[in-house]
N, C-alpha and C positions, 0 to 999 in steps of 0.2 A: 466630914465629907469623904467619900470613897475616892481614892486616887486612881482607881482603875474603872472609871465610868464607861469606857468603851468596851470592856471585857466582861460585863455582867453575866452574859449567858454561857460563858465558858467554864469548864471544870475548875475546882479550887486548886488542883495541882498545877495547872497551866498559869493561873493567876499568880500563884506563889513563885513560879519560875520567873515571871516578868518582874514581880516585886524584888526578888533577889538580884536579878541582873540590873535593875534600875538602881538599887541601893549600892551595888558594887561599882556603878559607873561604867558598865560594859555594854549596856543596851544600845547606845548610839553607835558604838564601834561594830557591834554585831549587825545592826541594820545597814550600816554603810558598806560592810563587807558583803552582805547578802544581796543588796540592791544598789550597786554602784552607778548604774546607768540612769542618766537623767533624760527626760523626754524633750522634744523640740517644739511641742505644741504649747507655746507660751502666749499666743494671741488667740482671740476668738476665732479668727479665720482658720488658723492652723488646727485648732481644736475641732472645728466643724469638719475639716478635711480628714482628720484622724478618725473621728467618729464615723464618718461616711465610709471610710476605707474598711473599718471593722464591720460595719453593717453590710457592705457589699460582699465581704468575704464569707459572712456567716448567715445573714438574714436577708437575702435578696428579695424575697417575696413579702417581707414585712412592710407595713405602711411607711411612707416616707417621713423624713424629719425636715422641718422647715427652719429650725434654728438650734444651734448648739453654742453655748457660751459659758464663760466663767461668771460666777455671781458672788460678789463680795458680801451680799446680804444673807447668803445661806449660813446658817449657824451650825457648825459641826457638833456643838454641845447638845443640840436637840436631835442628833442623828440624821441630819440632813446633809449628807456628803454630796449627794446629787439629787436632782429632782426632774421628773418627767411630767409634762403637762400636755393636755389636749384642750386648746381653747376653741370653742365653737362660736362662730359668728354667722349671722344671717347675711348672705351676700346675694343680692337680687332676690330671687325666689328660692334660693337654695341655702342649705346649712353647710358651712365650710368649716372644717376642723384643721387647726394648725397644731402640729406636734412640736414641742420644744423640749430640749434637755439642757438643764443648768447644772454646772459642776461647781462645787465650792472653790473659791479662788485660792484656798490653801494648797490646792493640788497643782498650781502653776509651777511650784518649785519642788514638787515631790518626785520620788523615783518613778521611772517609766512604768514599772509593773503596777504601781498603785493607781496611776491615772487609768491604765488599761482596765483594772478591776472595777473602778467606778463607772467607766464608760460601758463596759460589758454589762454591768448590773442594770444601768438605765436602758440600754438597748434591749435587754431581755424583757423589759416591761412593754415593749412594742407588741410582743406576742403573748406574754403571760402577765396579767395585771396583778395577780396576788403572789405573795411569797410562799409558793407551795412547792411540792416535789418537782413538778414539771418545770417551774421557774428555775430552780437550782440545777436541774439537769441541763437546761439550756445554757446557763452560765458556765457550767463545767464543760459543755461542748465548745463554747466560744473561747474559754480560757481553761485549759486542762488542769491547772493547779489552782482553780478559783478559790476553793475553801481555804487552802493554806495561805494564799495571798490576802484573802479577806481578813484572816486572823492577824497576819503580819501587818496589814494596813492599820488595824486597830491598835496593835502594839506601837506602830510608828506614831499614831495620833497621841497615844499615852505618853510616849517619850517626848514628843514635841511639846506637849503641855507641861510636863513635869521636870524635864532635864534643864539644869541651869545652862545659860549660854557658854559655849566652849571657850570663848575668848574673854569672858568676864574675869577669870582668874589671872590671865595674862595681863590684862589691863591694870589690875590691882598691883601686880609686881613692878610695873614700870614706874 
Protein backbone atom coordinates (compact mmCIF):
# COMPACT_ATOMS: atom_id res chain seq x y z
CA UNK A 1 0.00 0.00 0.00
CA UNK A 2 1.34 3.40 -0.98
CA UNK A 3 1.69 5.72 1.99
CA UNK A 4 1.27 8.86 -0.13
CA UNK A 5 -2.19 8.20 -1.54
CA UNK A 6 -3.12 11.89 -1.47
CA UNK A 7 -0.07 12.88 -3.53
CA UNK A 8 -0.31 10.52 -6.53
CA UNK A 9 -0.45 13.20 -9.21
CA UNK A 10 2.57 15.12 -7.95
CA UNK A 11 6.16 14.73 -9.22
CA UNK A 12 8.40 12.08 -7.67
CA UNK A 13 10.83 14.62 -6.20
CA UNK A 14 8.02 16.27 -4.19
CA UNK A 15 6.77 12.92 -2.99
CA UNK A 16 10.30 12.02 -1.92
CA UNK A 17 10.63 15.26 0.05
CA UNK A 18 7.43 14.40 1.90
CA UNK A 19 8.65 10.83 2.57
CA UNK A 20 11.96 12.15 3.92
CA UNK A 21 10.28 14.73 6.19
CA UNK A 22 7.83 12.11 7.43
CA UNK A 23 10.62 9.61 8.15
CA UNK A 24 12.64 12.27 9.98
CA UNK A 25 9.62 13.24 12.09
CA UNK A 26 9.68 16.88 11.04
CA UNK A 27 6.60 17.04 8.82
CA UNK A 28 4.21 17.82 11.67
CA UNK A 29 6.44 20.62 12.99
CA UNK A 30 6.73 22.09 9.49
CA UNK A 31 2.95 22.08 9.03
CA UNK A 32 2.35 23.58 12.48
CA UNK A 33 4.88 26.35 11.81
CA UNK A 34 3.51 27.11 8.36
CA UNK A 35 -0.18 26.95 9.34
CA UNK A 36 -0.51 27.83 13.04
CA UNK A 37 -3.89 29.58 12.79
CA UNK A 38 -7.02 27.56 13.53
CA UNK A 39 -10.42 28.56 12.20
CA UNK A 40 -13.47 29.40 14.30
CA UNK A 41 -16.03 27.67 12.06
CA UNK A 42 -16.51 24.57 14.20
CA UNK A 43 -20.30 24.39 13.96
CA UNK A 44 -22.46 23.99 10.87
CA UNK A 45 -23.94 27.44 11.41
CA UNK A 46 -20.48 29.04 11.61
CA UNK A 47 -19.37 27.07 8.53
CA UNK A 48 -22.40 28.33 6.58
CA UNK A 49 -21.61 31.94 7.58
CA UNK A 50 -17.95 31.43 6.62
CA UNK A 51 -18.84 29.99 3.20
CA UNK A 52 -21.39 32.71 2.54
CA UNK A 53 -18.81 35.37 3.42
CA UNK A 54 -16.38 33.93 0.87
CA UNK A 55 -19.15 33.64 -1.71
CA UNK A 56 -20.21 37.25 -1.14
CA UNK A 57 -16.62 38.45 -1.47
CA UNK A 58 -15.83 36.63 -4.72
CA UNK A 59 -18.96 35.17 -6.35
CA UNK A 60 -21.82 37.59 -5.82
CA UNK A 61 -23.62 36.61 -9.01
CA UNK A 62 -23.26 32.86 -8.59
CA UNK A 63 -26.30 30.79 -7.62
CA UNK A 64 -27.19 30.79 -3.93
CA UNK A 65 -26.34 28.07 -1.46
CA UNK A 66 -29.07 26.56 0.68
CA UNK A 67 -26.95 24.51 3.07
CA UNK A 68 -23.32 24.21 4.15
CA UNK A 69 -22.39 21.64 6.76
CA UNK A 70 -19.77 19.26 8.06
CA UNK A 71 -20.37 15.66 7.07
CA UNK A 72 -18.84 12.81 9.07
CA UNK A 73 -19.80 10.36 6.33
CA UNK A 74 -17.52 11.89 3.70
CA UNK A 75 -14.56 9.62 3.27
CA UNK A 76 -11.30 11.46 2.67
CA UNK A 77 -9.73 8.21 1.47
CA UNK A 78 -11.96 8.36 -1.61
CA UNK A 79 -10.90 11.98 -2.29
CA UNK A 80 -14.18 13.38 -1.02
CA UNK A 81 -12.86 16.26 1.05
CA UNK A 82 -15.88 18.30 0.16
CA UNK A 83 -18.98 17.75 -1.89
CA UNK A 84 -21.33 20.05 -3.76
CA UNK A 85 -24.76 18.87 -4.78
CA UNK A 86 -27.81 20.28 -6.45
CA UNK A 87 -30.96 18.45 -5.42
CA UNK A 88 -33.91 19.06 -7.74
CA UNK A 89 -37.42 18.64 -6.45
CA UNK A 90 -40.83 19.32 -7.93
CA UNK A 91 -42.44 22.05 -5.89
CA UNK A 92 -45.94 22.75 -7.11
CA UNK A 93 -45.66 23.09 -10.86
CA UNK A 94 -42.02 24.16 -10.72
CA UNK A 95 -38.72 22.42 -10.45
CA UNK A 96 -36.73 23.76 -7.51
CA UNK A 97 -33.01 23.09 -7.03
CA UNK A 98 -31.33 23.24 -3.63
CA UNK A 99 -27.57 23.64 -3.65
CA UNK A 100 -25.61 22.13 -0.78
CA UNK A 101 -21.96 22.02 0.19
CA UNK A 102 -20.72 19.33 2.55
CA UNK A 103 -17.25 19.47 4.06
CA UNK A 104 -15.55 16.41 5.55
CA UNK A 105 -15.69 16.68 9.33
CA UNK A 106 -11.93 16.12 9.53
CA UNK A 107 -11.63 19.84 8.73
CA UNK A 108 -13.36 20.93 11.95
CA UNK A 109 -9.94 20.88 13.63
CA UNK A 110 -7.77 21.69 10.60
CA UNK A 111 -5.79 24.88 10.05
CA UNK A 112 -7.81 27.82 8.72
CA UNK A 113 -6.04 27.84 5.35
CA UNK A 114 -7.08 24.25 4.67
CA UNK A 115 -10.74 24.87 5.44
CA UNK A 116 -10.61 27.92 3.17
CA UNK A 117 -9.09 25.80 0.39
CA UNK A 118 -11.87 23.22 0.59
CA UNK A 119 -14.62 25.86 0.73
CA UNK A 120 -13.09 27.81 -2.18
CA UNK A 121 -12.94 24.60 -4.21
CA UNK A 122 -16.59 23.78 -3.58
CA UNK A 123 -17.71 27.37 -4.19
CA UNK A 124 -15.89 27.37 -7.54
CA UNK A 125 -18.16 24.51 -8.59
CA UNK A 126 -21.09 26.96 -8.47
CA UNK A 127 -19.70 28.57 -11.65
CA UNK A 128 -17.54 25.81 -13.15
CA UNK A 129 -18.75 22.23 -12.82
CA UNK A 130 -15.67 20.56 -14.33
CA UNK A 131 -12.10 20.63 -13.05
CA UNK A 132 -10.78 22.54 -16.04
CA UNK A 133 -8.50 25.52 -16.57
CA UNK A 134 -11.28 28.04 -15.87
CA UNK A 135 -12.15 26.22 -12.63
CA UNK A 136 -8.60 26.44 -11.29
CA UNK A 137 -8.28 30.06 -12.42
CA UNK A 138 -11.39 30.82 -10.39
CA UNK A 139 -9.94 29.00 -7.37
CA UNK A 140 -6.71 30.97 -7.75
CA UNK A 141 -8.74 34.22 -7.96
CA UNK A 142 -10.55 33.43 -4.71
CA UNK A 143 -7.44 32.15 -2.92
CA UNK A 144 -4.24 33.48 -4.54
CA UNK A 145 -2.05 30.65 -3.18
CA UNK A 146 -4.62 27.96 -4.03
CA UNK A 147 -2.28 25.49 -5.75
CA UNK A 148 0.32 25.59 -2.97
CA UNK A 149 -2.32 25.27 -0.28
CA UNK A 150 -3.97 22.36 -2.05
CA UNK A 151 -0.61 20.57 -2.08
CA UNK A 152 0.02 21.43 1.58
CA UNK A 153 -3.50 20.21 2.41
CA UNK A 154 -2.66 16.86 0.82
CA UNK A 155 0.59 16.76 2.81
CA UNK A 156 -1.42 17.50 5.97
CA UNK A 157 -3.80 14.61 5.25
CA UNK A 158 -0.83 12.31 4.65
CA UNK A 159 0.78 13.40 7.92
CA UNK A 160 -2.51 13.03 9.78
CA UNK A 161 -2.91 9.45 8.56
CA UNK A 162 0.68 8.31 9.04
CA UNK A 163 2.22 10.23 11.94
CA UNK A 164 2.08 8.53 15.31
CA UNK A 165 0.27 10.52 18.00
CA UNK A 166 2.66 13.01 19.56
CA UNK A 167 1.71 12.12 23.10
CA UNK A 168 1.93 8.33 22.68
CA UNK A 169 5.64 8.33 23.48
CA UNK A 170 5.08 10.59 26.51
CA UNK A 171 2.40 8.26 27.86
CA UNK A 172 4.72 5.26 27.55
CA UNK A 173 7.44 7.02 29.57
CA UNK A 174 5.11 7.77 32.49
